[in-house]
N, C-alpha and C positions, 0 to 999 in steps of 0.2 A: 438406657444404653441403646444405641442404634447398631444393629447388625448389618454389615454390608459385605465384608470380605472375611475369609477365614483367618483366625489369629495364628500368628507364626508359632507362638508358644501357648499351650492350652493345658492347664492342670488336669482336665478331664482325660486327656490322652494317656495319662499314667495307668489308668484302668486298674487301680488298686482296689477300688470299691465299685465304681461304675462298670457295667458290663459283666459283672459276676452273677451267677445264678443264686440269688439270695431269697431266703424265706421272707414272706410278707410280714412286715412288722405289726400289722393289724390282725394277723392270723390268730394269735392267742385270744384276742378279745372276741372275735367272731366265733371261734370254736367253743368258747366257754360261756357264750351268751351275755357277755358284758359289754359288747359294742352297743351303743345307744342309738337306735333308729328313731325316726321322727315320732312314731306312736309311743315310744318307750321313754320319753323324757319326763319320767315321773317326778324327779327331783325339781325340775324347772316349774312344774305346775301340779303339785300334789292334790289339788282340789279341782282338777279339770273335769268338766262335763263332757258329754258325748254327743256328737252330731251324726245324723243319718240323712243321706242325700236322697231326695225323691227325683226320679228321672221322668222326662216327658214320655208320654204314651203314644205320641204321633211323631212323624218325621218332618212334617211341614204344616204350618198353619198358625193359629193364634189361640192364646189362652183367653177364654171368655169369662171364666170365673174360677176363683180358688177359694174353697171353703176350708178353713183351718180350725174352726171352732171345736170340733170333736178332738182334734189333735192337741189343742191348747189345754183342753180339760182333762186330758189323760194323765195318769199318775206320773209324777216326776218331771213333767215337761216344764222347761224354763222359758223357752222361746221358740218361735217358728218364724223363719225369715223367707220371704218370697220377693219377687220384683216389686210388690206393692209397698213393702216397708223397708226395703234395702237401702233406700236413699238413692241419690243420683250417683251413678257409676260412670266414671270417665272411661275412655277407650285407650287401653294400652296398645299392644299390637293386635293383629287380627284374631289372635288366640284368646286373649283375656276379654275381648269384646263379646265373646260368645259363651262365657262361662256360666252365666245365669240367664235362663230364658225368661221372656216376658216383656210385653205381651206376645211378641213373635217367638215362634219356635223354629229353629234352623235345622235341627236334626234329632233323630230318635235318641232317647235317654239323655238329652241335654238337661242339666240340672234345673228344676223348677222351684225347689224348696229345700231347706235344711231344717230338720227338727232337732232341737237341743234338749237333752234331758239329763237327769242325774246319773243314770246308768246307761250302758250300751243297749241293754234289752228294752228299757223304757223308751229310748229314742227310736229303736227299730219298730216297736209295737205301735207307737204313736204315729210314725210316718205312714203306716198303712191306713190311718184314718183321714189323711189329707185327701180331699176330693177336688179334682181338677176337671173342668169342662173345657173342651176344645172345639174350635171350628177348623177342621182339617182342610188343607188345600192340596191339589194335585202337585206332585213333585216329579223330579227326574232321577231315576235310580239305576238306569241301565247304561253303562258306558258304551256298549256296542250300538245301542239305539241312538245315542247322543253324538256319535262320531261326526256325522255330517254337519252338526251345528257347532262343533268344536272350533275354537279360534286360536290365534297366536297365544302362546303360553306365558302367563305370568306378567310381572311388572316390567321386566326387560324384554318387551315384545320384539324389539329389534334383534335380539339374540336367539329368537325361537327358530330361525332358519339360518343355516350356514351353507355356503357354496364355495367350492374351489374347483377351478377348471370347468369342463363341460361333462357333467355326469351322464346326461341323457345320451349323448352321442357315444361316449366311451362304453357305456353299458350295452347299447344297441349293437355295437360292432365287436364286443368281446367274444372270443371263441368259446369260452365256458361261462355260463351264467347261472346264478342262483337267485330265485325270487320266492320268498316265503313269508308267511305271517305267523307270529308267535304271540301267545297270550300268557300273562301272569295274573294271578288273582289278587284280590285284596288280602293283606296279611296284617297281623297284629302283634304287638308286644305281649309277652307273657312272663314278665319278670316276676321273681319270687315275691319281692316286697311290693304290694299294691301302692297306688298313690295315697299318701298319708301326710297329714299336717296337724300340728298343734299350734294354736294361736293364743298369744298372751298380750293383752293390752295393758300398758301402764300410762294412764292419761291419754295423750294423743300419739303415743309411740307404740308401734306394733313389733313384737318379736314373733317370727314364724319359724318354728322347727318343722322342716319339711323335707320331702324326698325330691331333690331337684338337682339337675346336673349343672346348671348354669346360674350361679348365685347372683351375679350382677344383673343379668337379664331379668331375673325374678324380682329383684328389688325395684328396678325401673318400672316393670309392668304392674306390680302391685301398687306402687305409689301412684301411677297414672290412673289405675282403675279406681282406687279409693279417693283420689284427689287430695293426697297429702304429700308433703315434701319427702324426697328420697331419704334424707337423713333421719326421718321418723320411722323408717322400715329397716328391720334387721332380719336377715335370713340365716338360718343355721342348719347345715346338712353335713354333719361329721361322717355319717355312714349311710350308704345308699345301697339297697338290696337289688341292684340291677336297674338299668335305664334304657339302653339300646336306642336312645333318641326320643323315647316316649316321655321323658322327664326333662327335656330341654326347656320347656316352657311351664309357666304356672298352669295348673289344671283346676277344675271346678272345686275339688275338695279343699284346696288352699284358700280360695276366695270364700267358700262356704264356712270354713273354720274361722276366718277373720271376721266375716259378717256375723256369724253365730256368737262368737265371743263378745263382740261389741254389744249385741242385743242382750246377751245373757248377763253381762257384767262380770264374767269370770272366764278363765281359760276354757277353750273348747278344742277337743281333738276329733278329727274326722278321718276315717279311712274310706276311700271309694270302694264300695263292695265290688267283688270280682265280676259279678253278673252285669254291672254297669260299665265296666272299663272298656269293653270292645266298642261300644257305640258312643260312649261319653268322651273318650280321649282320642288321641290321634292314632292313625294307622298308616300302613304303606298302601297307597292306592293301586288298584288294578291297572294294567297296561295292555294295550294292543300295539304290537310292534311289527312294522313291515321292513324287512331287510332285503336289499338287492346287492349282489356282488358280482362283478365281472372280472375275469382273470384270463391271462394267457394260458396256453396249454402246459407251460412250465410252472404254473402256479402263482405267477406274480399278479397281484391285484392291480387292475387298471381303473376300476370304478367301484365305489362303495357308497351305499345310501342306507340311512337308518332313520325311519320315521316312527314316532311314538305318540300314542294318544293316551291320556289319563284324565281323571276327573277330580274336582274339588268343589268346595263351597264357593259362593261368589267372593271374588277377591283373592282366591287361593292361588297356589303355585303348582307347577307340574311335577310329576316324578321325572327327574332329568335323566331318563334312560338312554339318551343318545350321547351323553357327554364322553364316555370312554371311547366311543367309536371315532370321535374327532381326534383322538390321540394315540390309539393303540397300534394300528397297523398302517404301513405305508400304502400309498395309492394316490396317483396324481389327480384324479377326478373324484370329487367328494360332494355329498349332499346329506345334511341332517336337518331334521325338523321335529319340533314338539308342538302338539296341539292339546289344548286344555278344554275339556267339557265342563259345564257347570252341573254338578250333581248335588242332590240334597241328602247326601250321606254324611256321616261324621267326617271331621276334618282329616284330609290327607296331609301327612307331614313326615318328618325325618324318622326313618327306622334304619337300623344298622346298615351302613354303606348305601345311603339313599342315592338313587341314580344307577350307580355301577352294579349293585346287587341284581336288580331286575333286568338292567340293560345287558349284562353279561349272560343272564339266563337265556336270552335270545341270541346275542351275537355269537356266543361260543358254540351253540348248536349249529348256527349258520356256517361257521368255519368248519365244523365237522362234516356237514353236508357238502360243502364245497370241496373238501379234501376227497370225499368219496367220488364226486363227479370227476375229479382230476385223477383218480386212482393213485392218490398221493397219501403218504403218511401224515396224519394230523399234526404231529410235532414238527415235521419238516416244513409243512405249509406255513406254520407260524414263524419258523426261523427265516424262511425265504422272504417273508413280508415284515421283518423287523425294520425299525427306523431309529436313527440317532437324533433326529430333529422333530419338532412339532410339525406334523403333516400339513396343518393349516397355516403355520407361520414358520417356514423353513429356516428363517434366520435365528430362531430361538431353539437352542439345544436343550436336551434333558440334562439336568445336573448330574445324575447317574442313571443308567438304564442297563440293568443286567437281566433282562427278560430271557434272552437266549440261554444264559447260564442256568436259570431256573428250569428251563425246558430240558436241557441236556442232562443236568444233574438228576432231575426228577425221573427222566426216562430210564437212566441207568440204574438208579436206586430201586425203582419200582419193578424193573424187569419188563419194560414196555416192548422189548424185542420179541417177547413170547406171545404177544397179541396176535390173534388171527384176524386179519382185516376183513374177512368175509363174515357177515353177521350170522348168528344162529348155528355155529358149527361146533362150539365147545360145550361138552356136557360133563357133568359130574353127578352120575346117578340120574335123579329126576330133575336136577337143576341145570339150567342153561347159564353159562358163565360168560361174562363179557368185561372188557376193559374200556374205560373212557378217560378222557383228559380234557382240560380246558385251561386257557390262560387266565391269569388274575391281574387286575389293574385297579388301583385306587389312587386318586390324586392325593398329594401331600400338601397340607395347608399350614402355613405359619400364622399364628395369631398372637397379637400383643399380649404379654403376660407379665405380671409383677409379683414381687414377694418381699418379705422383710425377714432378715436373718439376724439373730442376736447371740452374741457371746455372753453367756451368763456369768455371774460372779464365781460360780463353782467350776467354771471351765467347760461346761456343757454348751451345746449349740441348740437354739430353738429356731425353727422355721415356721413362718406364718404366711399363708396365702389362702385366698378364697377358692382355690382349686378343689375339686371334689374327687372322691374315690367311689366309683360305681361298681366296685368289684374288680377293677383293672390293675390295682397295685400302685396307685398314685402315691400313697404314703411312703412306700418303699423306695421308688425311684427318686422321689424328691429328697428323701433322707440320704440316699446314696450320693446324690449330686452334692449336697452340702458337706457330707463327710469327705468326699474326694477333694473338693475345693479348699477345705480348711485343714486337711491333713489329720483328721481324727477318726476313730472307729465309728461305725454306724451306731453302735450302742450308746455313744455319747451325744446322739442327735435326737431331739424331740421334734416331731412334725405335727403341726396343727393346721387342719384344713376345714373348708366348708363353712366359713363364717364371713358374712359381709363386713364385719369389723376389720377384716384383714385386707391387705392390698388386692386389687382386682387382678384375676388371672385369666387364662384362656378358657377355663372351664373344661368340662368333659363332653366332647362331641366331635363328630366329623373326623375322627382319627387324628385330631390336632392336639389333644390334651397333653399326652406324655412329653412329646418333643418341645412343645411351646412352654408348658409349665416349668419343666426343668431348666429351660433356657432363661426363664424369668428368675428362677432361684440362682442360676449361674450369675446373672447380672447383679443380684443382691449380694452374692458372696464376693464378687469382685469389689464392690463398694465396701463391704465389711473388711476384706483383706487390706484395702487402702487405709481404712480407719485404724485397724489394729497395728499395722506397720508404723504408722505415724505416731501412735501412742507409745510404741516401744522404741521410738527413735531410730527406726530403720527406713531404708529407701523402699517405698512401695513398689517401684518399678522392677526391683530385683529381688523382692522377698519371696522366699520359698516356704510353703506351708506343708509340713509332713511330720509324721510321728509325734504329733502334739507340740511341735516346735516351730518357731519362725526363724529362718536363717537369711542373713543378708550382710554383705560387707565384712565377712569373716566372723560375724557374731551369730550366736544361737541362743534364743531366749524362749522360755515356755510360752505357749499360746495363752495359757490361763493367766499369765502375769499381766496381760493387757486389761483384764477385767477384774483385778483384785479389789479395786476400789469402787467400780461402777460398771454396769453393763455397757457393752459396745455394740452398736447397731449399724447395719447396712441395709438400705432399702433402695430398690431400683426396679426398672421395667425394661424388658427386652422388646424392641420394636424393629420391624423389618423393612420399612420404607417401601421402595418399589422393586424389591428383590424378585417378586413373582413375575414381573414384566421381563426380567433379564434371563431367567432360567425357568424351564418347565420342570417342576418337581413332582415326581410320581413314585409310587411303589409298585412293584411287579412280583408276580408269582406264577406258579403252575400247580395245578391240582390233578392228581391221578387217583382213580377209583376202580376197584373191582367189585362187581355185583354178581349175585346169583339170582335167577328168576325161576320160580317153580314152573315147569313146563305145562303142568295141568291147571294150576290155579292163578298163575301170573303174579304170585306174591313175590315181592322184591326183598332181598337181603343184601345189605352192604357188607362186603367182606373185608376190604382193606381200603385205607385212605392215606394219601401222602400229600403234604403241602410243602412246597419249596418257596421261600420268601426272600426277596431282596428289598429290604426296607431300612437301609442305613444302619447305623450302629444300634444294636439291640441293647438297651440299657439294663435290662434284667431278663436274661434268657428264660428263667424259670417262670416268671409271671407272663412273659410274652408268649411262651408256649401254651400256657393255660388259655390266653386270649384266643390264640389261633385255633386250638382244638374245640373251644366253645363255638367259635364262628363256623368251623367246619360242620359241627353238629347242627347249627341253625340252617346251614346250607342243605343238609339232608332233609330237614323239615320242609324247607321250601320246595325241594324236588319231589317229595313223596307224599306229604301230608297236609301242609298248611293251606287253608282256604277259608277265608271269611265269606260265608255264603250269603248273598244278598236276596232278601225277599223283595223282588222287583215290583210287587203290587203295592206294598205299604212302606218300603224304604228303611229296612233295618237289617243288621247282621244277625242272622238266625242263631248261629252257634256262638253265642256271646258268653261262653264260660269254658273252663278247661275240661269239661266233660264232652263238649262237642267240638271244640277247636283243638285238633290233635297236633301235638309236638312230639319230637323224638324222646324216648326214654333210654335208660342205660342199655337195655337189651337190644335196641336198634343200632347201637354204635359199636363197631369193632375197635381193635387197636388202631390208633391214629399216630402217624409219624409226621414230625415237623422238622424241616431243615431250614436254618437261617444262614444265608450267605454271609461270609465275613466281609462286610461292606461299611464304609463310612461315606457320608455325603457332607463335605465341608461347606457346601452352599446352603444347607438346610437350616443350620443353627450352630451355635458353639458346641452343642452336644454331638453334632454330626449324625443325628438320628432322624428318623421319620416315624410316622405312625404305622402300626401293624395290626391293631385290633379289628379293623374292618376288612383289611385285605384278605383275611382268612375266610370270609364268606363269599368273596367275589369269585364267581366261576364255579363254585362247588356244585350248585344245582345242575348246571350244564354238564359237568363231568359225570354226574350220576346219570343224567338222561342219556348222554352219549354211550355210557357203559351199558345201559339197558338196551339201547339200539344194537350195540355190538353183540349182546347176548341173544337177542330175540329177532332182530330185523324189523322191529316195530318202531317207527319214528313218531314220537309224541311231541307236538309243538304247543300243547295247551297244558300248562302246569295246574295242579300237581300231577305227576305221572301215576295215576291210580289204576286199579285192576280193570275197571270198566273201559278204560282207554286202551289197555294192552290186549285184553282177551280176544276181541274180534280179529286182530291181525296175527295172533300167535300161531306158530307152526303146529301142525297136528301132533298131538301127544302120542307117543308110542312107547 
């Protein structure tokens, strides 16, 4: 099904099931421990052996010798796989090409071997006996030192720089100017479920039970890497314990499980140990961002420039931190640029809201600083510079843009009028109290997605798609969609996800999953409705499905009657053609934060948080709220805690475990309030929805930093905002 224009009649608009705050249908399985994660597929492989990954002890160089004799002789060991006996591995994408080191080593903790044994303890003990000799080479590990050598970013180098108007002239003549540099550190995923896989070979066919967000991508890359046909690879990921972008691609544990199982001649399960995850898998790369804004004395932006430097391995991609600046605020003269440095650190790649999350960490502090220069309220400044068209392409309108509404509603609900604009003036005992806010922006992406929907003989409905649920509620919103389209209760719908045997979906990532996957289910349900109506002898064009009945032409027949002798199936895919060229689709929001800073120690306590989101139709407000408050919590971590510290001498992240990499805990987070605007976007999909799971993190860190400035008068432009950066500028404690 090709989506081009909004349908005049749409069963989803009845909102009898869709749009309701519904408990997650997978909740009982997860709370009772019966949801089967990759490592727990005991029934699929009751005789599985265990693999333990050995990580490289250098960041760059070559392996000169691997001695596995002692490991092979250890109790219980079945196989040891290294590059020397892994066979020829093809190159999938740039990620899978680096999953096994040898003889070259590209980054620290890159997998160099997997030891397979009968028990987990035997595999771990034997892995310590593998001896690897290296010839290290000098690498580049410092982004700031590599800035001058950085070049145009990524494969689409022509898009690394954008210009509209004459920025240099407009900035030089602007009455009010801001010129500042902001830094964000390397950050990592810390999902509860580590990267885990169970590999089962049957002849030349591989079944991989794995924790992966994008099933079809995984099939393609595993097939290319192993040099086997795609139809010989099956990926199964029914439940995923968090991904945040870190599980978009196959990681080393998946390949090690497949290679280990082949060598062992039996199923093998591998969990990537937590201490290897930070250096072995992907992370959000650090950025250095230079922002310049020129404005009239009335606050209208006349010139805006955003430059960003980030690093990655050779052939890598940039952290696209300037993208939101190209679209967020009006301004006739514009300049953005991304530069990419080659660094010999672990791969930089997608982490929740890639681009916008770190980009807004800089831009929204810059807007706060500009407001101060103008003696203008930060909310008002943003309202003054709102736009209804793409600033780079004025002929392209936003499909919907309710940014100003989020600002005004948020300011009223939060009590923003009580904010003292002069920093360091409000005290509560020993605490300095401040308010901060920031705008939120995240692009909406439509992705082709398919599904199969079947009316069973007992009158129930089964939905099958390779869409994944990474804790976001995919099972529920997909079930709601099918129930709404076919006029049955949600309890009569069974949803099956995360299996490459099912139709290819959008997958979970980029905030595109919910809207795109449900649109694919919508398309399949349209096909099923046609088939059901025809079988019942009714006109499909006028058939109404509700209350378990199908009505058309004055007749009303039970839905179940269509499948009394055989199942009825509908399968289709939703495709969007050139829709993105016609409309700029984005989601918008506003974040408001109150903090208290200890006047003596500079300890920060977040007191209140509010997010207001305009993200199209909210398919399930209950699970959407969970997504947003989780994202807000991650934003607090980015503001105050998270920092993958690089040892710039030898090239690795020092704090590569959850003892050293700090993330927020329950005690760090107060009550959080979330408001969803009542909005539909008929241009986004038949669901009239957009993504919202990543919008919730965009701007949060800046809102926290701005609140800290309002409380203390100390402006920190280098994240995270830690005590050592606050204390030197704190007002004298009295």
